[in-house]
C-alpha positions in Angstrom: 24.6 27.3 19.7 21.4 27.9 21.8 19.5 24.8 22.8 16.3 25.9 21.2 18.0 26.4 17.9 19.5 22.9 18.1 16.0 21.5 18.9 14.6 23.4 15.9 17.2 22.1 13.5 16.7 18.5 14.8 12.9 18.8 14.3 13.3 20.2 10.8 15.7 17.4 9.9 13.3 14.8 11.3 10.4 16.4 9.5 12.2 16.3 6.1 13.2 12.7 6.6 9.6 11.7 7.5 8.3 13.6 4.5 10.7 11.8 2.2 9.8 8.4 3.6 6.1 9.1 3.5 6.4 10.1 -0.2 8.0 6.8 -1.1 5.4 4.9 1.0 2.6 6.8 -0.7 4.0 5.8 -4.1 4.0 2.1 -3.1 0.4 2.3 -1.8 -0.6 4.1 -5.0 0.9 1.3 -7.1 -0.8 -1.3 -5.0 -4.1 0.4 -5.6 -4.0 0.6 -9.4 -4.9 -2.1 -11.9 -2.4 -1.0 -14.5 -1.0 1.9 -16.4 0.3 3.0 -19.8 3.1 5.4 -20.7 5.7 6.4 -23.3 9.1 5.5 -21.9 12.1 7.4 -23.0 15.4 6.0 -21.8 18.8 7.7 -21.8 22.3 6.9 -20.6 23.6 3.6 -21.8 21.2 3.6 -24.7 18.3 5.7 -26.0 15.0 4.1 -26.5 11.4 5.2 -27.0 8.8 2.5 -26.1 5.0 2.5 -25.7 4.6 0.6 -22.5 1.5 -1.0 -21.1 1.2 -2.9 -17.8 -1.7 -4.7 -16.2 -1.7 -6.7 -13.0 -0.8 -9.3 -12.0 2.1 -8.6 -14.4 1.1 -8.5 -18.0 3.5 -6.3 -20.0 3.4 -5.1 -23.6 6.2 -3.0 -25.2 5.8 -1.5 -28.7 9.1 0.0 -29.9 9.3 3.4 -31.5 13.1 3.7 -31.6 15.2 1.7 -32.2 13.7 -1.3 -33.9 10.6 0.5 -34.9 7.6 -1.8 -35.2 9.0 -4.5 -33.0 6.7 -5.6 -30.1 6.9 -7.9 -27.2 4.5 -9.3 -24.7 5.1 -10.9 -21.3 2.2 -13.0 -19.8 2.5 -14.2 -16.2 0.0 -17.0 -16.9 2.5 -18.6 -19.2 5.7 -17.2 -17.8 6.9 -16.6 -21.4 7.8 -13.6 -23.6 6.5 -13.4 -27.1 8.7 -11.2 -29.4 7.8 -9.9 -32.9 11.1 -8.5 -34.0 9.9 -7.1 -37.3 6.6 -5.3 -37.3 6.1 -5.7 -41.0 6.4 -9.5 -40.8 3.6 -10.3 -38.3 3.7 -14.1 -38.6 7.3 -14.1 -37.3 6.8 -14.4 -33.6 9.4 -15.9 -31.2 8.6 -17.3 -27.8 11.3 -17.3 -25.1 12.1 -17.1 -21.4 12.1 -13.7 -19.7 15.7 -14.4 -18.8 16.8 -14.4 -22.4 19.4 -11.7 -23.4 17.3 -11.0 -26.5 14.5 -9.4 -24.4 16.6 -7.7 -21.8 17.1 -3.9 -21.8 20.5 -2.4 -22.6 21.0 -2.1 -18.8 20.1 -5.8 -18.3 16.6 -5.3 -16.9 14.1 -8.2 -17.5 10.7 -7.5 -19.1 8.9 -9.3 -16.2 10.7 -6.9 -13.8 10.2 -3.7 -15.7 7.2 -2.1 -14.0 7.0 0.8 -11.5 6.2 -1.6 -8.6 9.6 -3.4 -9.0 11.4 -0.1 -9.2 9.7 1.1 -5.9 10.6 -2.1 -4.1 14.3 -1.6 -5.1 14.2 2.0 -4.0 12.7 1.0 -0.6 15.4 -1.6 -0.2 18.2 0.9 -1.0 16.6 3.5 1.4 16.6 0.9 4.2 20.4 0.7 3.8 21.1 4.3 3.4 19.4 7.7 3.3 16.3 9.2 1.8 16.0 13.0 1.2 13.7 15.5 -0.5 15.9 17.8 -2.7 13.5 20.2 -4.3 10.4 20.7 -6.4 10.5 20.9 -10.2 8.0 21.3 -13.0 8.5 18.5 -15.5 6.3 18.0 -18.6 3.9 20.6 -17.1 3.7 18.5 -14.0 4.7 19.5 -10.5 7.2 16.9 -9.1 9.2 16.5 -5.9 12.8 15.2 -6.4 13.8 12.4 -4.0 17.3 11.3 -3.6 18.0 7.8 -2.2 21.6 6.9 -1.5 22.9 3.6 -0.1 25.6 3.5 2.6 29.2 3.1 1.4 29.5 0.2 -1.0 25.8 -0.7 -0.7 24.3 -1.6 -4.1 20.8 -2.9 -4.9 20.7 -4.5 -8.3 23.9 -2.5 -9.2 22.4 0.8 -8.1 24.0 3.0 -5.3 21.8 6.1 -5.8 18.4 6.9 -7.2 16.9 10.2 -8.2 13.1 10.1 -8.4 11.0 12.9 -9.8 7.7 12.1 -8.0 4.4 13.4 -9.5 2.6 15.2 -6.7 -0.8 14.4 -8.2 -0.3 10.8 -9.3 2.1 10.0 -6.5 4.3 7.9 -8.8 7.7 8.6 -10.4 7.8 10.5 -13.7 11.6 10.4 -14.1 14.0 7.9 -12.7 17.8 8.1 -12.7 20.0 5.4 -11.3 23.7 5.7 -10.5 26.5 3.3 -9.6 28.9 3.6 -6.7 31.1 5.8 -8.7 28.2 8.2 -9.2 28.0 7.5 -12.9 24.6 7.5 -14.6 23.5 3.9 -15.3 20.2 4.8 -16.9 17.7 7.6 -17.0 14.0 6.9 -17.7 11.2 9.4 -18.4 7.6 8.3 -18.2 5.5 10.5 -20.5 1.7 10.6 -20.8 1.4 8.4 -17.7 -2.2 7.1 -17.5 -3.5 5.0 -14.6 -6.1 2.2 -14.9 -6.7 2.4 -18.7 -8.8 -0.1 -20.6 -6.6 -2.6 -22.5 -8.9 -5.1 -24.2 -6.9 -7.9 -25.8 -3.6 -6.1 -26.3 -1.5 -8.7 -24.5 -1.4 -11.0 -27.4 0.8 -10.9 -30.5 
């Protein structure tokens, strides 16, 4: 193979790797720059859920469940370090207070409510990329939004919080993930998550109280 062709292939490969890394870094910087966000989360894989999700720095979270457990709501407040859960929307006085480590307020995949935001996801993706590879696969239009699909794969037997591979559909305009899929080291889907109607820096008023 001619030397110039080898150099061209090397430069193209280097350029693709740098673009992938830059896209993940841009997402981290974007998250650092915002004050909060709201979205409708649809999960698939182990369990199917639809949740109206609100996040405000430095870590306030509110989840209002659409399916299953319609009407249920929970709030995590970093100032108290506690989760408030209203399991039945039609019985508003019934509110439980518990630790974020409680199994009652973990997702079907075991995720904690105080570690459920995009920022935590991006940190885990960065950690996996540092121990593996990061690649741009393609562009796709999702929910009338142009996205770039990133693949992050750990080296053999490398897991970060049980994840060996991520697929991230990155919104080219908002510079944040719109769809996330996580896979184990047997390449089985652990969880898929779609972030619909993603809105940055909304006004929340006093919603982080039950």
